[in-house]
C-alpha positions in Angstrom: 44.0 -2.9 -16.8 46.1 -6.0 -17.3 49.1 -4.4 -15.8 52.5 -5.6 -18.0 54.1 -8.4 -16.6 57.7 -8.4 -15.1 60.4 -10.1 -17.7 64.5 -10.5 -17.5 66.1 -12.0 -19.9 69.4 -12.9 -19.8 71.6 -13.8 -23.6 74.8 -15.3 -23.7 77.6 -16.2 -26.7 74.2 -18.5 -28.9 72.8 -15.0 -29.5 75.4 -13.1 -30.5 76.8 -17.1 -32.3 74.6 -16.3 -35.4 75.7 -12.4 -36.5 79.0 -14.0 -37.3 80.9 -13.1 -33.8 82.8 -16.2 -32.7 82.3 -16.6 -29.5 85.3 -16.0 -27.0 85.4 -19.7 -25.6 85.5 -22.8 -27.8 84.2 -26.3 -27.0 87.7 -26.9 -26.2 87.3 -23.9 -22.7 90.0 -21.9 -24.9 89.5 -18.1 -25.7 90.1 -17.7 -29.5 92.9 -20.4 -29.2 94.2 -19.4 -25.7 93.8 -20.6 -22.8 91.8 -18.7 -19.8 94.2 -18.0 -17.9 96.5 -16.1 -20.2 94.1 -13.8 -21.2 91.1 -13.2 -19.0 92.4 -12.7 -15.3 94.1 -9.9 -14.1 97.1 -11.8 -13.2 97.0 -12.9 -16.5 97.1 -8.8 -17.1 99.8 -8.2 -14.8 102.3 -10.6 -16.6 102.3 -10.5 -19.9 99.7 -7.3 -20.9 100.5 -7.3 -24.4 99.1 -10.1 -25.0 96.1 -9.1 -23.6 95.7 -5.9 -24.8 96.6 -7.8 -28.6 93.7 -10.6 -27.1 90.8 -7.1 -27.4 92.2 -5.7 -29.4 91.4 -8.1 -32.2 87.9 -8.8 -30.7 87.4 -4.9 -31.1 87.9 -5.3 -34.5 86.4 -8.3 -35.3 82.6 -6.9 -33.6 83.7 -4.3 -36.4 83.6 -5.7 -39.7 80.8 -4.6 -41.7 79.3 -8.4 -42.0 78.4 -8.5 -38.0 75.0 -7.6 -37.3 72.5 -8.2 -35.4 70.3 -11.1 -35.9 66.6 -11.4 -35.3 67.0 -12.9 -31.7 68.5 -8.9 -31.0 65.7 -7.5 -33.1 63.1 -9.7 -31.6 64.5 -8.8 -27.5 64.6 -5.0 -28.9 60.5 -5.5 -30.4 60.1 -6.2 -26.5 61.3 -3.4 -25.0 59.2 -1.2 -26.8 56.4 -3.7 -25.4 56.9 -3.9 -22.4 59.0 -0.6 -21.3 60.8 -0.9 -17.7 59.1 -4.1 -17.3 62.1 -5.6 -19.2 65.4 -5.4 -18.2 67.6 -7.5 -20.7 71.3 -8.6 -19.1 73.4 -10.1 -21.0 76.8 -12.2 -20.9 78.2 -11.1 -24.0 80.4 -7.6 -24.4 79.3 -7.2 -28.0 76.7 -3.8 -28.6 74.5 -6.6 -30.8 72.5 -5.5 -28.3 72.1 -1.5 -28.8 72.3 -1.8 -32.1 68.9 -3.5 -32.3 67.9 -0.7 -31.1 67.7 -1.7 -26.9 68.4 0.8 -24.9 68.7 -1.0 -21.2 71.2 -3.7 -21.5 73.0 -4.2 -18.4 76.7 -5.6 -19.8 77.4 -8.1 -16.0 81.0 -9.4 -17.9 81.9 -5.6 -19.6 82.0 -4.2 -22.7 84.5 -4.8 -26.1 83.6 -0.9 -26.8 84.5 0.6 -23.6 87.9 1.1 -21.9 88.5 1.4 -18.0 90.8 3.7 -15.8 93.2 1.2 -13.7 93.2 4.3 -10.6 90.0 5.0 -10.4 87.8 2.8 -12.4 86.4 5.2 -14.4 84.5 4.0 -18.1 84.9 5.3 -20.9 83.9 4.2 -24.5 86.7 3.0 -26.7 86.4 2.2 -30.3 89.7 1.8 -31.6 93.2 -0.5 -29.8 95.1 0.9 -27.9 97.6 -0.3 -24.9 99.2 -0.5 -21.9 100.5 3.7 -23.1 97.6 4.8 -23.1 96.4 7.0 -20.6 93.4 8.4 -18.9 92.1 11.7 -18.6 90.0 11.4 -15.5 92.5 11.1 -13.1 95.2 14.0 -12.2 98.2 11.7 -12.9 96.8 10.0 -15.8 96.8 6.4 -15.2 96.8 3.7 -18.1 93.5 1.8 -19.7 92.8 -2.1 -19.1 89.9 -3.8 -21.3 86.1 -2.6 -19.6 86.4 -6.8 -19.9 85.3 -8.6 -15.8 87.6 -10.8 -16.0 87.1 -14.7 -13.9 88.0 -14.3 -10.0 86.5 -11.1 -10.6 83.1 -9.4 -9.2 80.0 -8.7 -12.2 78.8 -5.8 -13.2 74.7 -4.7 -12.1 74.6 -7.5 -10.0 72.7 -5.4 -7.1 70.0 -4.2 -10.2 70.0 -7.6 -11.3 69.4 -9.5 -7.7 66.6 -6.9 -7.3 65.1 -7.2 -11.2 65.0 -10.9 -10.3 63.2 -10.8 -7.2 60.6 -9.0 -9.1 60.0 -11.2 -12.3 57.1 -13.1 -13.4 59.2 -14.5 -16.2 62.5 -15.1 -16.8 63.9 -16.2 -19.5 67.5 -17.5 -20.1 68.4 -17.1 -24.3 71.8 -19.2 -25.8 73.9 -20.0 -22.3 75.8 -23.1 -21.7 74.1 -22.9 -18.1 78.6 -23.1 -16.7 79.4 -19.7 -15.9 77.7 -18.4 -12.3 76.7 -16.6 -11.2 74.2 -16.5 -14.3 74.0 -19.7 -13.9 71.9 -19.4 -10.9 69.9 -16.9 -11.7 67.9 -19.2 -12.8 67.1 -20.2 -9.5 66.8 -16.4 -7.6 63.9 -15.8 -10.2 62.5 -19.2 -9.4 62.6 -19.2 -5.6 61.1 -15.3 -6.1 57.8 -17.5 -8.2 58.6 -16.9 -11.8 58.4 -18.6 -14.6 61.3 -19.9 -16.6 62.1 -20.8 -19.4 65.4 -21.1 -21.5 66.3 -20.4 -24.9 69.1 -22.2 -26.1 70.1 -24.4 -29.4 70.4 -27.7 -26.5 70.1 -27.6 -23.7 72.2 -26.3 -20.7 73.9 -28.1 -17.7 71.4 -26.3 -15.4 68.0 -27.0 -17.6 66.4 -29.2 -15.0 65.7 -26.0 -13.0 64.0 -24.5 -15.5 59.7 -24.8 -16.5 60.0 -24.8 -19.9 63.5 -24.6 -22.5 63.3 -24.6 -26.1 65.2 -25.6 -28.0 66.5 -24.5 -31.6 68.8 -21.8 -33.3 68.2 -18.0 -31.4 67.1 -16.7 -34.5 63.8 -18.7 -34.7 63.6 -19.6 -31.5 63.7 -15.6 -29.5 61.2 -14.3 -32.7 58.7 -17.2 -31.7 58.5 -16.3 -27.5 58.3 -13.0 -27.3 55.1 -13.0 -30.4 53.9 -15.7 -28.1 54.2 -13.3 -24.7 53.5 -10.2 -27.1 50.2 -11.6 -28.1 49.3 -12.8 -24.3 49.6 -9.3 -23.0 48.2 -7.0 -25.9 45.1 -10.8 -25.8 44.8 -9.3 -21.8 44.9 -6.2 -22.3 41.5 -6.4 -24.4 
């Protein structure tokens, strides 16, 4: 019986943008008109917590807009999970829940999640779908502590890195979708996968800054190129399994 390939997928802002979700960072390097230093660092949270809470509360409210829905790229990746099961590792730099809403069940959010909060004392994470601020306290500590957005800020270590590195070391195919290739460590995943012998593929609206490291690059909207490439993988697997 033909073995299913180990496929590792990394998704970035280009996937969610087609669902109408504003990307945090625009071409000027601003996060919704705020400098990164104002809303996306531990220092910003210490200096102006009210602004940081408001920024992420607004992003959470945007995600709850009924017009924001998974697009064809999200749906195709959910289909790929159904075909490959545990042989698929889906890593996202996005903090929205569109992959899950499309049907993906094993998503690694390396930069955290909007619909989650984190205790500033214990680090415990919990589902949070409503606005909160510095007065909101945890339920995990003997002396309740304030909650913070469950977002990995600049200068903090991304989540799930051990699992991600292990998956990259075993990958047969690595696919980066809608990523700029600017933000590390994610921008270096292609090199790690390549060193392990994986075929590396970039699916992007335009070339990322690290495109030279990929074996193959296909440019176009994620809602078009991702379903086509997923179909190619599933068809190849089914043909070899006959």
